[in-house]
C-alpha positions in Angstrom: -22.7 9.2 23.1 -20.0 9.1 20.4 -20.9 9.1 16.7 -19.1 6.8 14.3 -19.2 6.5 10.6 -20.2 2.9 10.8 -23.6 3.7 12.3 -26.5 3.1 9.9 -26.7 6.0 7.5 -23.6 7.6 9.0 -23.3 10.8 11.0 -26.2 13.2 10.2 -23.8 16.1 10.8 -21.2 14.8 8.4 -21.6 16.1 4.9 -22.2 13.5 2.2 -23.6 10.8 4.4 -27.1 9.4 3.8 -28.2 10.5 7.3 -27.0 14.1 6.5 -29.2 14.4 3.4 -32.1 12.8 5.3 -31.8 15.3 8.1 -31.7 18.3 5.6 -34.8 16.9 3.9 -36.8 16.3 7.0 -35.9 19.8 8.3 -36.9 21.5 5.1 -40.3 19.8 5.1 -40.8 20.7 8.8 -40.0 24.4 8.2 -42.2 24.5 5.1 -45.1 23.2 7.3 -44.6 26.2 9.6 -45.3 28.8 6.9 -49.0 27.8 6.3 -49.6 28.1 10.0 -48.3 31.6 10.0 -50.5 32.4 7.0 -53.6 31.0 8.8 -52.7 33.2 11.8 -52.4 36.3 9.6 -55.7 35.5 7.9 -57.4 35.3 11.3 -55.7 38.5 12.4 -57.0 40.3 9.2 -60.4 39.0 9.8 -60.4 40.3 13.4 -59.3 43.7 12.2 -55.7 43.2 13.3 -56.8 42.8 17.0 -54.3 40.0 17.4 -51.4 42.3 16.7 -52.5 44.6 19.4 -53.2 41.8 21.8 -50.1 39.7 21.1 -47.5 42.2 19.9 -44.7 43.5 22.1 -45.4 46.9 23.6 -42.1 48.0 25.0 -41.8 48.9 28.6 -45.5 48.2 29.3 -46.5 45.2 31.4 -49.5 44.5 29.2 -47.1 44.1 26.2 -44.7 41.7 27.9 -46.6 38.6 26.7 -45.8 39.7 23.2 -42.3 38.3 23.8 -43.8 34.8 23.1 -46.6 35.7 20.8 -45.2 38.3 18.5 -43.0 36.0 16.3 -46.3 34.4 15.1 -47.9 37.7 14.1 -47.1 40.1 11.2 -48.2 43.5 10.2 -49.7 42.4 6.9 -49.2 39.7 4.3 -46.4 41.5 2.6 -44.5 41.5 5.9 -45.2 37.8 6.2 -44.1 37.1 2.5 -40.8 38.8 3.1 -40.1 36.7 6.2 -41.2 33.3 4.9 -38.3 32.4 2.6 -35.4 33.3 4.9 -37.3 31.7 7.8 -37.6 28.4 5.9 -34.0 28.5 4.5 -32.2 29.5 7.7 -34.5 27.4 9.9 -33.8 24.3 7.8 -30.1 24.4 8.5 -30.5 25.1 12.2 -33.2 22.3 12.6 -31.0 19.8 10.6 -28.5 19.9 13.4 -31.0 18.3 15.8 -34.5 18.9 17.1 -33.7 19.5 20.7 -31.0 21.9 19.8 -33.3 23.7 17.5 -36.0 24.0 20.1 -33.7 25.3 22.8 -32.0 27.6 20.4 -35.3 29.0 19.2 -36.5 29.6 22.8 -33.2 31.5 23.7 -33.6 33.6 20.5 -37.2 34.4 21.2 -36.4 35.4 24.8 -33.3 37.5 24.1 -34.9 39.2 21.0 -38.3 39.8 22.7 -36.9 41.1 26.0 -34.4 43.2 24.1 -37.3 44.9 22.3 -39.3 45.2 25.4 -36.6 46.9 27.4 -35.2 49.2 24.6 -38.0 49.8 22.1 -40.3 52.8 21.9 -43.4 52.4 24.2 -45.5 54.1 21.5 -45.1 51.1 19.2 -46.4 47.5 18.8 -43.7 45.1 17.5 -44.7 42.0 15.6 -42.9 39.6 13.2 -40.5 36.7 13.0 -37.6 38.7 11.8 -36.0 38.6 15.3 -36.0 34.8 15.1 -34.6 35.0 11.5 -31.7 37.1 12.6 -31.3 34.6 15.5 -31.0 31.7 13.2 -28.5 33.7 11.2 -26.5 34.3 14.3 -26.6 30.6 15.1 -25.2 29.6 11.7 -22.6 32.3 11.6 -21.2 31.2 15.0 -21.7 27.5 14.7 -19.0 27.1 12.1 -16.5 28.7 14.4 -17.4 27.0 17.7 -17.9 23.6 16.2 -14.9 23.6 13.9 -16.7 22.1 11.0 -15.9 22.8 7.3 -19.6 22.0 6.5 -20.7 24.7 8.9 -18.2 27.1 7.3 -19.8 26.3 4.0 -23.2 27.2 5.4 -21.8 30.4 6.8 -20.5 31.3 3.3 -23.9 30.6 1.7 -25.7 32.5 4.3 -23.3 35.4 4.0 -23.8 35.5 0.2 -27.5 35.4 0.5 -28.3 37.4 3.6 -25.1 39.2 4.6 -26.6 42.5 3.5 -29.4 42.0 6.1 -26.8 42.6 8.9 -27.4 46.3 8.3 -30.8 45.7 9.8 -29.3 45.7 13.3 -28.4 49.3 12.9 -30.8 52.1 14.0 -32.9 53.4 11.1 -35.8 55.7 10.4 -37.7 53.0 8.7 -40.6 51.2 10.4 -38.6 48.2 11.4 -37.5 46.9 14.8 -33.7 47.1 14.5 -33.7 46.2 18.2 -35.4 42.9 17.4 -32.9 42.2 14.7 -29.9 43.1 16.9 -31.0 41.2 20.0 -32.1 38.3 17.8 -28.6 38.0 16.3 -27.1 38.2 19.8 -29.5 35.4 21.0 -28.5 33.3 18.1 -24.8 33.7 18.7 -25.3 32.8 22.4 -27.4 29.8 21.5 -24.7 28.5 19.1 -22.2 28.7 21.9 -24.4 27.3 24.7 -25.9 24.5 22.7 -22.9 23.6 20.7 -21.6 20.0 20.1 -18.9 19.0 22.5 -15.7 17.7 21.0 -13.5 14.9 22.3 -9.9 15.7 21.4 -9.1 12.0 21.2 -11.9 11.1 19.0 -11.1 11.1 15.3 -14.5 10.0 14.2 -16.1 13.4 15.1 -17.9 15.2 17.9 -19.2 13.7 21.1 -22.8 14.6 21.8 -23.4 15.8 25.4 -26.9 14.8 26.6 -29.5 16.0 26.6 -28.8 18.3 23.6 
């Protein structure tokens, strides 16, 4: 399916169109709706004496901790941990989601798998890893890579904004003595880069109106 400027509202991926602003708005509202759910989960976790962290966190190289690959992004060590993740999750997630719901879902799945399995294989077996920071770094990887692989000046503008706001966080992929999972950050970033390449918009060299979407993404 080829997108044209004469479609109602224009191309949602083209900066300045009505559809573009609508897509950003819907994505922002959707990501804001995710945060209260995470706070409810954390409140339940606190009420249970943090049993959810132990039951759903990633325990590296232990079979009983493998299911944490899927559950750990919804869990946090405490409310301060959740507060620090909420704003970048909403901001970065908004730009990733605005590019399309199915691309967002598949990209998130890849990021969760790559980040979680990376932590499970390389982390310390004496730790329990929880938090959405791997997903956040994954979204950062998506946005940093998308501007290159999709050849869009709008995506380059997003890269610049993300770089100014969160470029310093890239140091979080390096080993540290602090109680953070740098493995989750590193593999999340790798998963995001891979997702941006695998689920990119396909371009038709003869189409001047813009990219051609390749179903089903």
